[in-house]
PyMOL Python script that loads the backbone (N, CA, C, O; Angstrom):
from pymol import cmd

cmd.read_pdbstr("""\
ATOM      1  N   MET A   1     -15.298  -4.191 -38.529  1.00  0.00           N
ATOM      2  CA  MET A   1     -15.001  -5.491 -37.971  1.00  0.00           C
ATOM      3  C   MET A   1     -13.952  -6.179 -38.848  1.00  0.00           C
ATOM      4  O   MET A   1     -13.953  -6.061 -40.074  1.00  0.00           O
ATOM      5  N   THR A   2     -13.072  -6.892 -38.177  1.00  0.00           N
ATOM      6  CA  THR A   2     -12.013  -7.607 -38.864  1.00  0.00           C
ATOM      7  C   THR A   2     -12.100  -9.075 -38.479  1.00  0.00           C
ATOM      8  O   THR A   2     -12.367  -9.414 -37.326  1.00  0.00           O
ATOM      9  N   LYS A   3     -11.870  -9.942 -39.461  1.00  0.00           N
ATOM     10  CA  LYS A   3     -11.884 -11.375 -39.178  1.00  0.00           C
ATOM     11  C   LYS A   3     -10.485 -11.822 -38.801  1.00  0.00           C
ATOM     12  O   LYS A   3      -9.511 -11.543 -39.499  1.00  0.00           O
ATOM     13  N   ILE A   4     -10.412 -12.528 -37.673  1.00  0.00           N
ATOM     14  CA  ILE A   4      -9.138 -13.071 -37.208  1.00  0.00           C
ATOM     15  C   ILE A   4      -9.323 -14.567 -37.038  1.00  0.00           C
ATOM     16  O   ILE A   4     -10.267 -15.000 -36.378  1.00  0.00           O
ATOM     17  N   PRO A   5      -8.427 -15.372 -37.629  1.00  0.00           N
ATOM     18  CA  PRO A   5      -8.588 -16.823 -37.508  1.00  0.00           C
ATOM     19  C   PRO A   5      -8.343 -17.284 -36.072  1.00  0.00           C
ATOM     20  O   PRO A   5      -7.441 -16.794 -35.392  1.00  0.00           O
ATOM     21  N   LYS A   6      -9.155 -18.225 -35.631  1.00  0.00           N
ATOM     22  CA  LYS A   6      -8.986 -18.822 -34.307  1.00  0.00           C
ATOM     23  C   LYS A   6      -7.918 -19.891 -34.399  1.00  0.00           C
ATOM     24  O   LYS A   6      -7.890 -20.653 -35.366  1.00  0.00           O
ATOM     25  N   ILE A   7      -7.052 -19.963 -33.430  1.00  0.00           N
ATOM     26  CA  ILE A   7      -6.028 -21.012 -33.400  1.00  0.00           C
ATOM     27  C   ILE A   7      -6.382 -21.948 -32.260  1.00  0.00           C
ATOM     28  O   ILE A   7      -6.546 -21.507 -31.122  1.00  0.00           O
ATOM     29  N   THR A   8      -6.500 -23.223 -32.551  1.00  0.00           N
ATOM     30  CA  THR A   8      -6.881 -24.210 -31.544  1.00  0.00           C
ATOM     31  C   THR A   8      -5.670 -24.629 -30.726  1.00  0.00           C
ATOM     32  O   THR A   8      -4.542 -24.235 -31.021  1.00  0.00           O
ATOM     33  N   SER A   9      -5.914 -25.432 -29.697  1.00  0.00           N
ATOM     34  CA  SER A   9      -4.834 -25.856 -28.800  1.00  0.00           C
ATOM     35  C   SER A   9      -3.764 -26.668 -29.520  1.00  0.00           C
ATOM     36  O   SER A   9      -2.608 -26.670 -29.095  1.00  0.00           O
ATOM     37  N   ASP A  10      -4.121 -27.354 -30.593  1.00  0.00           N
ATOM     38  CA  ASP A  10      -3.110 -28.128 -31.319  1.00  0.00           C
ATOM     39  C   ASP A  10      -2.375 -27.283 -32.358  1.00  0.00           C
ATOM     40  O   ASP A  10      -1.519 -27.796 -33.079  1.00  0.00           O
ATOM     41  N   GLY A  11      -2.698 -26.002 -32.439  1.00  0.00           N
ATOM     42  CA  GLY A  11      -1.981 -25.096 -33.325  1.00  0.00           C
ATOM     43  C   GLY A  11      -2.607 -24.925 -34.690  1.00  0.00           C
ATOM     44  O   GLY A  11      -2.129 -24.117 -35.486  1.00  0.00           O
ATOM     45  N   SER A  12      -3.663 -25.662 -34.982  1.00  0.00           N
ATOM     46  CA  SER A  12      -4.289 -25.517 -36.297  1.00  0.00           C
ATOM     47  C   SER A  12      -5.302 -24.381 -36.280  1.00  0.00           C
ATOM     48  O   SER A  12      -5.837 -24.022 -35.231  1.00  0.00           O
ATOM     49  N   LYS A  13      -5.554 -23.825 -37.454  1.00  0.00           N
ATOM     50  CA  LYS A  13      -6.502 -22.726 -37.559  1.00  0.00           C
ATOM     51  C   LYS A  13      -7.903 -23.286 -37.790  1.00  0.00           C
ATOM     52  O   LYS A  13      -8.082 -24.270 -38.508  1.00  0.00           O
ATOM     53  N   SER A  14      -8.878 -22.652 -37.179  1.00  0.00           N
ATOM     54  CA  SER A  14     -10.260 -23.063 -37.405  1.00  0.00           C
ATOM     55  C   SER A  14     -11.034 -21.866 -37.944  1.00  0.00           C
ATOM     56  O   SER A  14     -10.436 -20.926 -38.469  1.00  0.00           O
ATOM     57  N   GLU A  15     -12.353 -21.893 -37.819  1.00  0.00           N
ATOM     58  CA  GLU A  15     -13.185 -20.823 -38.385  1.00  0.00           C
ATOM     59  C   GLU A  15     -12.756 -19.455 -37.844  1.00  0.00           C
ATOM     60  O   GLU A  15     -12.273 -19.328 -36.719  1.00  0.00           O
ATOM     61  N   SER A  16     -12.949 -18.461 -38.674  1.00  0.00           N
ATOM     62  CA  SER A  16     -12.557 -17.109 -38.304  1.00  0.00           C
ATOM     63  C   SER A  16     -13.538 -16.505 -37.311  1.00  0.00           C
ATOM     64  O   SER A  16     -14.714 -16.869 -37.275  1.00  0.00           O
ATOM     65  N   GLU A  17     -13.046 -15.597 -36.528  1.00  0.00           N
ATOM     66  CA  GLU A  17     -13.860 -14.917 -35.527  1.00  0.00           C
ATOM     67  C   GLU A  17     -13.823 -13.435 -35.848  1.00  0.00           C
ATOM     68  O   GLU A  17     -12.771 -12.897 -36.190  1.00  0.00           O
ATOM     69  N   GLN A  18     -14.957 -12.779 -35.740  1.00  0.00           N
ATOM     70  CA  GLN A  18     -14.984 -11.350 -36.014  1.00  0.00           C
ATOM     71  C   GLN A  18     -14.714 -10.586 -34.732  1.00  0.00           C
ATOM     72  O   GLN A  18     -15.333 -10.839 -33.698  1.00  0.00           O
ATOM     73  N   VAL A  19     -13.797  -9.664 -34.814  1.00  0.00           N
ATOM     74  CA  VAL A  19     -13.485  -8.810 -33.673  1.00  0.00           C
ATOM     75  C   VAL A  19     -13.408  -7.370 -34.152  1.00  0.00           C
ATOM     76  O   VAL A  19     -13.087  -7.091 -35.307  1.00  0.00           O
ATOM     77  N   GLU A  20     -13.709  -6.469 -33.234  1.00  0.00           N
ATOM     78  CA  GLU A  20     -13.648  -5.051 -33.579  1.00  0.00           C
ATOM     79  C   GLU A  20     -12.248  -4.549 -33.260  1.00  0.00           C
ATOM     80  O   GLU A  20     -11.741  -4.734 -32.153  1.00  0.00           O
ATOM     81  N   VAL A  21     -11.640  -3.917 -34.238  1.00  0.00           N
ATOM     82  CA  VAL A  21     -10.311  -3.372 -34.048  1.00  0.00           C
ATOM     83  C   VAL A  21     -10.461  -1.990 -33.424  1.00  0.00           C
ATOM     84  O   VAL A  21     -11.185  -1.138 -33.940  1.00  0.00           O
ATOM     85  N   ILE A  22      -9.774  -1.780 -32.317  1.00  0.00           N
ATOM     86  CA  ILE A  22      -9.863  -0.502 -31.620  1.00  0.00           C
ATOM     87  C   ILE A  22      -8.965   0.503 -32.326  1.00  0.00           C
ATOM     88  O   ILE A  22      -7.799   0.220 -32.603  1.00  0.00           O
ATOM     89  N   SER A  23      -9.507   1.666 -32.611  1.00  0.00           N
ATOM     90  CA  SER A  23      -8.739   2.682 -33.323  1.00  0.00           C
ATOM     91  C   SER A  23      -7.730   3.324 -32.371  1.00  0.00           C
ATOM     92  O   SER A  23      -7.844   3.206 -31.152  1.00  0.00           O
ATOM     93  N   THR A  24      -6.751   3.997 -32.945  1.00  0.00           N
ATOM     94  CA  THR A  24      -5.750   4.675 -32.129  1.00  0.00           C
ATOM     95  C   THR A  24      -6.378   5.798 -31.323  1.00  0.00           C
ATOM     96  O   THR A  24      -5.888   6.132 -30.244  1.00  0.00           O
ATOM     97  N   ASN A  25      -7.454   6.386 -31.829  1.00  0.00           N
ATOM     98  CA  ASN A  25      -8.158   7.432 -31.099  1.00  0.00           C
ATOM     99  C   ASN A  25      -8.744   6.864 -29.811  1.00  0.00           C
ATOM    100  O   ASN A  25      -8.666   7.499 -28.760  1.00  0.00           O
ATOM    101  N   ASN A  26      -9.333   5.666 -29.890  1.00  0.00           N
ATOM    102  CA  ASN A  26      -9.868   5.015 -28.701  1.00  0.00           C
ATOM    103  C   ASN A  26      -8.752   4.650 -27.738  1.00  0.00           C
ATOM    104  O   ASN A  26      -8.925   4.730 -26.522  1.00  0.00           O
ATOM    105  N   ASN A  27      -7.602   4.248 -28.278  1.00  0.00           N
ATOM    106  CA  ASN A  27      -6.464   3.920 -27.423  1.00  0.00           C
ATOM    107  C   ASN A  27      -6.020   5.143 -26.619  1.00  0.00           C
ATOM    108  O   ASN A  27      -5.691   5.036 -25.437  1.00  0.00           O
ATOM    109  N   ARG A  28      -6.015   6.313 -27.280  1.00  0.00           N
ATOM    110  CA  ARG A  28      -5.645   7.541 -26.577  1.00  0.00           C
ATOM    111  C   ARG A  28      -6.631   7.851 -25.473  1.00  0.00           C
ATOM    112  O   ARG A  28      -6.238   8.250 -24.377  1.00  0.00           O
ATOM    113  N   LYS A  29      -7.931   7.666 -25.758  1.00  0.00           N
ATOM    114  CA  LYS A  29      -8.956   7.931 -24.754  1.00  0.00           C
ATOM    115  C   LYS A  29      -8.787   6.995 -23.555  1.00  0.00           C
ATOM    116  O   LYS A  29      -8.907   7.423 -22.407  1.00  0.00           O
ATOM    117  N   VAL A  30      -8.513   5.740 -23.821  1.00  0.00           N
ATOM    118  CA  VAL A  30      -8.314   4.769 -22.754  1.00  0.00           C
ATOM    119  C   VAL A  30      -7.076   5.147 -21.942  1.00  0.00           C
ATOM    120  O   VAL A  30      -7.089   5.066 -20.714  1.00  0.00           O
ATOM    121  N   SER A  31      -6.022   5.554 -22.618  1.00  0.00           N
ATOM    122  CA  SER A  31      -4.794   5.952 -21.942  1.00  0.00           C
ATOM    123  C   SER A  31      -5.026   7.184 -21.063  1.00  0.00           C
ATOM    124  O   SER A  31      -4.553   7.242 -19.928  1.00  0.00           O
ATOM    125  N   GLN A  32      -5.756   8.164 -21.596  1.00  0.00           N
ATOM    126  CA  GLN A  32      -6.062   9.364 -20.807  1.00  0.00           C
ATOM    127  C   GLN A  32      -6.901   9.006 -19.586  1.00  0.00           C
ATOM    128  O   GLN A  32      -6.663   9.513 -18.490  1.00  0.00           O
ATOM    129  N   LEU A  33      -7.879   8.132 -19.782  1.00  0.00           N
ATOM    130  CA  LEU A  33      -8.732   7.706 -18.673  1.00  0.00           C
ATOM    131  C   LEU A  33      -7.900   6.986 -17.611  1.00  0.00           C
ATOM    132  O   LEU A  33      -8.086   7.214 -16.416  1.00  0.00           O
ATOM    133  N   ALA A  34      -6.996   6.129 -18.038  1.00  0.00           N
ATOM    134  CA  ALA A  34      -6.134   5.414 -17.090  1.00  0.00           C
ATOM    135  C   ALA A  34      -5.269   6.391 -16.302  1.00  0.00           C
ATOM    136  O   ALA A  34      -5.074   6.218 -15.099  1.00  0.00           O
ATOM    137  N   ASN A  35      -4.750   7.418 -16.975  1.00  0.00           N
ATOM    138  CA  ASN A  35      -3.942   8.431 -16.281  1.00  0.00           C
ATOM    139  C   ASN A  35      -4.781   9.195 -15.265  1.00  0.00           C
ATOM    140  O   ASN A  35      -4.313   9.478 -14.162  1.00  0.00           O
ATOM    141  N   GLU A  36      -6.016   9.532 -15.625  1.00  0.00           N
ATOM    142  CA  GLU A  36      -6.896  10.234 -14.693  1.00  0.00           C
ATOM    143  C   GLU A  36      -7.210   9.362 -13.479  1.00  0.00           C
ATOM    144  O   GLU A  36      -7.236   9.853 -12.350  1.00  0.00           O
ATOM    145  N   ILE A  37      -7.447   8.088 -13.708  1.00  0.00           N
ATOM    146  CA  ILE A  37      -7.735   7.165 -12.602  1.00  0.00           C
ATOM    147  C   ILE A  37      -6.515   7.069 -11.680  1.00  0.00           C
ATOM    148  O   ILE A  37      -6.660   7.090 -10.457  1.00  0.00           O
ATOM    149  N   ARG A  38      -5.309   6.962 -12.262  1.00  0.00           N
ATOM    150  CA  ARG A  38      -4.093   6.922 -11.466  1.00  0.00           C
ATOM    151  C   ARG A  38      -3.928   8.193 -10.642  1.00  0.00           C
ATOM    152  O   ARG A  38      -3.545   8.131  -9.473  1.00  0.00           O
ATOM    153  N   ALA A  39      -4.217   9.347 -11.247  1.00  0.00           N
ATOM    154  CA  ALA A  39      -4.085  10.623 -10.537  1.00  0.00           C
ATOM    155  C   ALA A  39      -5.067  10.688  -9.369  1.00  0.00           C
ATOM    156  O   ALA A  39      -4.710  11.131  -8.277  1.00  0.00           O
ATOM    157  N   TRP A  40      -6.306  10.244  -9.601  1.00  0.00           N
ATOM    158  CA  TRP A  40      -7.296  10.250  -8.522  1.00  0.00           C
ATOM    159  C   TRP A  40      -6.886   9.282  -7.418  1.00  0.00           C
ATOM    160  O   TRP A  40      -7.060   9.581  -6.237  1.00  0.00           O
ATOM    161  N   GLY A  41      -6.349   8.138  -7.788  1.00  0.00           N
ATOM    162  CA  GLY A  41      -5.890   7.169  -6.795  1.00  0.00           C
ATOM    163  C   GLY A  41      -4.792   7.751  -5.919  1.00  0.00           C
ATOM    164  O   GLY A  41      -4.796   7.578  -4.700  1.00  0.00           O
ATOM    165  N   THR A  42      -3.844   8.450  -6.558  1.00  0.00           N
ATOM    166  CA  THR A  42      -2.763   9.089  -5.814  1.00  0.00           C
ATOM    167  C   THR A  42      -3.322  10.160  -4.890  1.00  0.00           C
ATOM    168  O   THR A  42      -2.911  10.270  -3.735  1.00  0.00           O
ATOM    169  N   PHE A  43      -4.266  10.954  -5.404  1.00  0.00           N
ATOM    170  CA  PHE A  43      -4.883  12.006  -4.593  1.00  0.00           C
ATOM    171  C   PHE A  43      -5.576  11.409  -3.378  1.00  0.00           C
ATOM    172  O   PHE A  43      -5.431  11.913  -2.264  1.00  0.00           O
ATOM    173  N   LEU A  44      -6.329  10.338  -3.591  1.00  0.00           N
ATOM    174  CA  LEU A  44      -7.049   9.720  -2.478  1.00  0.00           C
ATOM    175  C   LEU A  44      -6.096   9.140  -1.441  1.00  0.00           C
ATOM    176  O   LEU A  44      -6.342   9.251  -0.240  1.00  0.00           O
ATOM    177  N   LEU A  45      -5.007   8.519  -1.899  1.00  0.00           N
ATOM    178  CA  LEU A  45      -4.019   7.983  -0.965  1.00  0.00           C
ATOM    179  C   LEU A  45      -3.374   9.089  -0.140  1.00  0.00           C
ATOM    180  O   LEU A  45      -3.212   8.949   1.072  1.00  0.00           O
ATOM    181  N   MET A  46      -3.003  10.197  -0.800  1.00  0.00           N
ATOM    182  CA  MET A  46      -2.380  11.304  -0.089  1.00  0.00           C
ATOM    183  C   MET A  46      -3.360  11.940   0.885  1.00  0.00           C
ATOM    184  O   MET A  46      -2.991  12.294   2.005  1.00  0.00           O
ATOM    185  N   ASN A  47      -4.619  12.084   0.453  1.00  0.00           N
ATOM    186  CA  ASN A  47      -5.636  12.677   1.311  1.00  0.00           C
ATOM    187  C   ASN A  47      -5.862  11.788   2.535  1.00  0.00           C
ATOM    188  O   ASN A  47      -6.014  12.288   3.650  1.00  0.00           O
ATOM    189  N   ASN A  48      -5.884  10.484   2.327  1.00  0.00           N
ATOM    190  CA  ASN A  48      -6.054   9.543   3.431  1.00  0.00           C
ATOM    191  C   ASN A  48      -4.871   9.649   4.389  1.00  0.00           C
ATOM    192  O   ASN A  48      -5.056   9.614   5.606  1.00  0.00           O
ATOM    193  N   TYR A  49      -3.654   9.779   3.848  1.00  0.00           N
ATOM    194  CA  TYR A  49      -2.464   9.905   4.683  1.00  0.00           C
ATOM    195  C   TYR A  49      -2.541  11.173   5.526  1.00  0.00           C
ATOM    196  O   TYR A  49      -2.211  11.159   6.712  1.00  0.00           O
ATOM    197  N   LYS A  50      -2.979  12.267   4.908  1.00  0.00           N
ATOM    198  CA  LYS A  50      -3.089  13.529   5.646  1.00  0.00           C
ATOM    199  C   LYS A  50      -4.095  13.407   6.783  1.00  0.00           C
ATOM    200  O   LYS A  50      -3.897  13.978   7.856  1.00  0.00           O
ATOM    201  N   ASN A  51      -5.174  12.664   6.551  1.00  0.00           N
ATOM    202  CA  ASN A  51      -6.175  12.471   7.590  1.00  0.00           C
ATOM    203  C   ASN A  51      -5.666  11.539   8.682  1.00  0.00           C
ATOM    204  O   ASN A  51      -6.002  11.718   9.853  1.00  0.00           O
ATOM    205  N   GLN A  52      -4.871  10.562   8.319  1.00  0.00           N
ATOM    206  CA  GLN A  52      -4.392   9.561   9.270  1.00  0.00           C
ATOM    207  C   GLN A  52      -3.136  10.011  10.023  1.00  0.00           C
ATOM    208  O   GLN A  52      -2.813   9.447  11.068  1.00  0.00           O
ATOM    209  N   LYS A  53      -2.429  11.015   9.507  1.00  0.00           N
ATOM    210  CA  LYS A  53      -1.145  11.400  10.086  1.00  0.00           C
ATOM    211  C   LYS A  53      -1.234  11.725  11.581  1.00  0.00           C
ATOM    212  O   LYS A  53      -0.401  11.229  12.340  1.00  0.00           O
ATOM    213  N   PRO A  54      -2.205  12.539  12.051  1.00  0.00           N
ATOM    214  CA  PRO A  54      -2.263  12.810  13.493  1.00  0.00           C
ATOM    215  C   PRO A  54      -2.503  11.551  14.330  1.00  0.00           C
ATOM    216  O   PRO A  54      -1.964  11.425  15.429  1.00  0.00           O
ATOM    217  N   ILE A  55      -3.297  10.634  13.820  1.00  0.00           N
ATOM    218  CA  ILE A  55      -3.576   9.388  14.541  1.00  0.00           C
ATOM    219  C   ILE A  55      -2.309   8.540  14.618  1.00  0.00           C
ATOM    220  O   ILE A  55      -1.976   8.003  15.674  1.00  0.00           O
ATOM    221  N   LEU A  56      -1.609   8.424  13.493  1.00  0.00           N
ATOM    222  CA  LEU A  56      -0.372   7.648  13.461  1.00  0.00           C
ATOM    223  C   LEU A  56       0.689   8.273  14.362  1.00  0.00           C
ATOM    224  O   LEU A  56       1.424   7.559  15.045  1.00  0.00           O
ATOM    225  N   GLU A  57       0.770   9.593  14.367  1.00  0.00           N
ATOM    226  CA  GLU A  57       1.743  10.276  15.216  1.00  0.00           C
ATOM    227  C   GLU A  57       1.440  10.042  16.689  1.00  0.00           C
ATOM    228  O   GLU A  57       2.364   9.846  17.478  1.00  0.00           O
ATOM    229  N   LYS A  58       0.170  10.057  17.078  1.00  0.00           N
ATOM    230  CA  LYS A  58      -0.215   9.805  18.468  1.00  0.00           C
ATOM    231  C   LYS A  58       0.160   8.374  18.868  1.00  0.00           C
ATOM    232  O   LYS A  58       0.672   8.152  19.965  1.00  0.00           O
ATOM    233  N   ARG A  59      -0.089   7.421  17.995  1.00  0.00           N
ATOM    234  CA  ARG A  59       0.292   6.030  18.285  1.00  0.00           C
ATOM    235  C   ARG A  59       1.795   5.903  18.471  1.00  0.00           C
ATOM    236  O   ARG A  59       2.261   5.191  19.361  1.00  0.00           O
ATOM    237  N   ARG A  60       2.558   6.603  17.619  1.00  0.00           N
ATOM    238  CA  ARG A  60       4.017   6.555  17.718  1.00  0.00           C
ATOM    239  C   ARG A  60       4.479   7.131  19.058  1.00  0.00           C
ATOM    240  O   ARG A  60       5.326   6.545  19.733  1.00  0.00           O
ATOM    241  N   ARG A  61       3.920   8.274  19.436  1.00  0.00           N
ATOM    242  CA  ARG A  61       4.286   8.884  20.730  1.00  0.00           C
ATOM    243  C   ARG A  61       3.897   7.980  21.894  1.00  0.00           C
ATOM    244  O   ARG A  61       4.643   7.864  22.866  1.00  0.00           O
ATOM    245  N   ASP A  62       2.728   7.338  21.800  1.00  0.00           N
ATOM    246  CA  ASP A  62       2.293   6.415  22.856  1.00  0.00           C
ATOM    247  C   ASP A  62       3.259   5.240  23.002  1.00  0.00           C
ATOM    248  O   ASP A  62       3.580   4.830  24.118  1.00  0.00           O
ATOM    249  N   ARG A  63       3.724   4.696  21.861  1.00  0.00           N
ATOM    250  CA  ARG A  63       4.690   3.587  21.904  1.00  0.00           C
ATOM    251  C   ARG A  63       5.998   4.043  22.551  1.00  0.00           C
ATOM    252  O   ARG A  63       6.571   3.323  23.369  1.00  0.00           O
ATOM    253  N   ILE A  64       6.465   5.229  22.189  1.00  0.00           N
ATOM    254  CA  ILE A  64       7.706   5.757  22.762  1.00  0.00           C
ATOM    255  C   ILE A  64       7.541   5.950  24.268  1.00  0.00           C
ATOM    256  O   ILE A  64       8.406   5.547  25.046  1.00  0.00           O
ATOM    257  N   ASN A  65       6.430   6.567  24.678  1.00  0.00           N
ATOM    258  CA  ASN A  65       6.197   6.797  26.111  1.00  0.00           C
ATOM    259  C   ASN A  65       6.088   5.484  26.875  1.00  0.00           C
ATOM    260  O   ASN A  65       6.583   5.378  27.998  1.00  0.00           O
ATOM    261  N   SER A  66       5.451   4.490  26.283  1.00  0.00           N
ATOM    262  CA  SER A  66       5.335   3.184  26.924  1.00  0.00           C
ATOM    263  C   SER A  66       6.715   2.555  27.112  1.00  0.00           C
ATOM    264  O   SER A  66       7.016   1.997  28.166  1.00  0.00           O
ATOM    265  N   SER A  67       7.541   2.653  26.084  1.00  0.00           N
ATOM    266  CA  SER A  67       8.894   2.105  26.175  1.00  0.00           C
ATOM    267  C   SER A  67       9.715   2.844  27.224  1.00  0.00           C
ATOM    268  O   SER A  67      10.476   2.227  27.970  1.00  0.00           O
ATOM    269  N   LEU A  68       9.560   4.164  27.281  1.00  0.00           N
ATOM    270  CA  LEU A  68      10.286   4.941  28.297  1.00  0.00           C
ATOM    271  C   LEU A  68       9.834   4.571  29.707  1.00  0.00           C
ATOM    272  O   LEU A  68      10.658   4.483  30.618  1.00  0.00           O
ATOM    273  N   ASP A  69       8.531   4.354  29.894  1.00  0.00           N
ATOM    274  CA  ASP A  69       8.026   3.939  31.209  1.00  0.00           C
ATOM    275  C   ASP A  69       8.587   2.580  31.609  1.00  0.00           C
ATOM    276  O   ASP A  69       8.956   2.366  32.764  1.00  0.00           O
ATOM    277  N   GLU A  70       8.646   1.669  30.650  1.00  0.00           N
ATOM    278  CA  GLU A  70       9.191   0.337  30.927  1.00  0.00           C
ATOM    279  C   GLU A  70      10.672   0.430  31.293  1.00  0.00           C
ATOM    280  O   GLU A  70      11.124  -0.218  32.238  1.00  0.00           O
ATOM    281  N   LEU A  71      11.411   1.223  30.555  1.00  0.00           N
ATOM    282  CA  LEU A  71      12.835   1.416  30.843  1.00  0.00           C
ATOM    283  C   LEU A  71      13.023   2.036  32.231  1.00  0.00           C
ATOM    284  O   LEU A  71      13.905   1.628  32.987  1.00  0.00           O
ATOM    285  N   LYS A  72      12.195   3.014  32.552  1.00  0.00           N
ATOM    286  CA  LYS A  72      12.270   3.667  33.863  1.00  0.00           C
ATOM    287  C   LYS A  72      12.044   2.651  34.991  1.00  0.00           C
ATOM    288  O   LYS A  72      12.777   2.643  35.980  1.00  0.00           O
ATOM    289  N   SER A  73      11.022   1.795  34.835  1.00  0.00           N
ATOM    290  CA  SER A  73      10.747   0.804  35.883  1.00  0.00           C
ATOM    291  C   SER A  73      11.891  -0.192  36.019  1.00  0.00           C
ATOM    292  O   SER A  73      12.218  -0.604  37.132  1.00  0.00           O
ATOM    293  N   ILE A  74      12.502  -0.582  34.913  1.00  0.00           N
ATOM    294  CA  ILE A  74      13.651  -1.501  34.961  1.00  0.00           C
ATOM    295  C   ILE A  74      14.826  -0.845  35.685  1.00  0.00           C
ATOM    296  O   ILE A  74      15.460  -1.462  36.542  1.00  0.00           O
ATOM    297  N   LEU A  75      15.109   0.407  35.334  1.00  0.00           N
ATOM    298  CA  LEU A  75      16.225   1.110  35.966  1.00  0.00           C
ATOM    299  C   LEU A  75      15.981   1.324  37.455  1.00  0.00           C
ATOM    300  O   LEU A  75      16.903   1.193  38.259  1.00  0.00           O
ATOM    301  N   LEU A  76      14.744   1.653  37.827  1.00  0.00           N
ATOM    302  CA  LEU A  76      14.433   1.826  39.251  1.00  0.00           C
ATOM    303  C   LEU A  76      14.585   0.509  40.012  1.00  0.00           C
ATOM    304  O   LEU A  76      15.066   0.495  41.145  1.00  0.00           O
ATOM    305  N   ALA A  77      14.176  -0.594  39.390  1.00  0.00           N
ATOM    306  CA  ALA A  77      14.319  -1.905  40.026  1.00  0.00           C
ATOM    307  C   ALA A  77      15.789  -2.251  40.226  1.00  0.00           C
ATOM    308  O   ALA A  77      16.172  -2.776  41.271  1.00  0.00           O
ATOM    309  N   ILE A  78      16.606  -1.959  39.230  1.00  0.00           N
ATOM    310  CA  ILE A  78      18.049  -2.224  39.338  1.00  0.00           C
ATOM    311  C   ILE A  78      18.654  -1.342  40.420  1.00  0.00           C
ATOM    312  O   ILE A  78      19.449  -1.812  41.234  1.00  0.00           O
ATOM    313  N   LYS A  79      18.282  -0.068  40.433  1.00  0.00           N
ATOM    314  CA  LYS A  79      18.807   0.850  41.440  1.00  0.00           C
ATOM    315  C   LYS A  79      18.409   0.401  42.846  1.00  0.00           C
ATOM    316  O   LYS A  79      19.225   0.430  43.768  1.00  0.00           O
ATOM    317  N   GLN A  80      17.143  -0.015  43.003  1.00  0.00           N
ATOM    318  CA  GLN A  80      16.647  -0.477  44.303  1.00  0.00           C
ATOM    319  C   GLN A  80      17.417  -1.723  44.752  1.00  0.00           C
ATOM    320  O   GLN A  80      17.789  -1.853  45.918  1.00  0.00           O
ATOM    321  N   ARG A  81      17.648  -2.638  43.799  1.00  0.00           N
ATOM    322  CA  ARG A  81      18.382  -3.869  44.121  1.00  0.00           C
ATOM    323  C   ARG A  81      19.820  -3.549  44.533  1.00  0.00           C
ATOM    324  O   ARG A  81      20.337  -4.148  45.476  1.00  0.00           O
ATOM    325  N   ASP A  82      20.470  -2.617  43.843  1.00  0.00           N
ATOM    326  CA  ASP A  82      21.852  -2.247  44.163  1.00  0.00           C
ATOM    327  C   ASP A  82      21.928  -1.572  45.527  1.00  0.00           C
ATOM    328  O   ASP A  82      22.866  -1.825  46.283  1.00  0.00           O
ATOM    329  N   VAL A  83      20.970  -0.725  45.855  1.00  0.00           N
ATOM    330  CA  VAL A  83      20.955  -0.040  47.140  1.00  0.00           C
ATOM    331  C   VAL A  83      20.755  -1.056  48.258  1.00  0.00           C
ATOM    332  O   VAL A  83      21.429  -0.982  49.286  1.00  0.00           O
ATOM    333  N   SER A  84      19.856  -1.987  48.077  1.00  0.00           N
ATOM    334  CA  SER A  84      19.618  -2.996  49.119  1.00  0.00           C
ATOM    335  C   SER A  84      20.827  -3.916  49.257  1.00  0.00           C
ATOM    336  O   SER A  84      21.076  -4.419  50.352  1.00  0.00           O
ATOM    337  N   PHE A  85      21.570  -4.150  48.213  1.00  0.00           N
ATOM    338  CA  PHE A  85      22.774  -4.982  48.279  1.00  0.00           C
ATOM    339  C   PHE A  85      23.850  -4.293  49.121  1.00  0.00           C
ATOM    340  O   PHE A  85      24.537  -4.933  49.916  1.00  0.00           O
ATOM    341  N   ILE A  86      23.985  -2.969  48.932  1.00  0.00           N
ATOM    342  CA  ILE A  86      24.997  -2.205  49.666  1.00  0.00           C
ATOM    343  C   ILE A  86      24.634  -2.122  51.137  1.00  0.00           C
ATOM    344  O   ILE A  86      25.519  -2.216  51.988  1.00  0.00           O
ATOM    345  N   VAL A  87      23.358  -1.948  51.463  1.00  0.00           N
ATOM    346  CA  VAL A  87      22.899  -1.806  52.825  1.00  0.00           C
ATOM    347  C   VAL A  87      23.100  -3.095  53.599  1.00  0.00           C
ATOM    348  O   VAL A  87      23.457  -3.049  54.776  1.00  0.00           O
ATOM    349  N   ASP A  88      22.883  -4.233  52.980  1.00  0.00           N
ATOM    350  CA  ASP A  88      23.002  -5.535  53.665  1.00  0.00           C
ATOM    351  C   ASP A  88      24.437  -5.792  53.925  1.00  0.00           C
ATOM    352  O   ASP A  88      24.786  -6.827  54.491  1.00  0.00           O
TER     353      ASP A  88
END
""", "prot")
cmd.dss("prot")
cmd.show_as("cartoon", "prot")
cmd.util.cbc("prot")
cmd.orient("prot")
């Protein structure tokens, strides 16, 4: 344990506080653990993406097909209007 002086809001030092100094060995362990957590997080995100990809692809195709159907109906309406204009 190491004593570190407390600094108050006005900048003056008050009674010392005991704190445990973390060794460099513990720092390495924490760093390794953080890297492992990051790796697992990346793995889980990629795994989730792989599971979601077919669903997302189906939604994308549905949106495209919906847009094509809408475009088709607009073009047919325009064609019908032009044909009726020529006939009259």
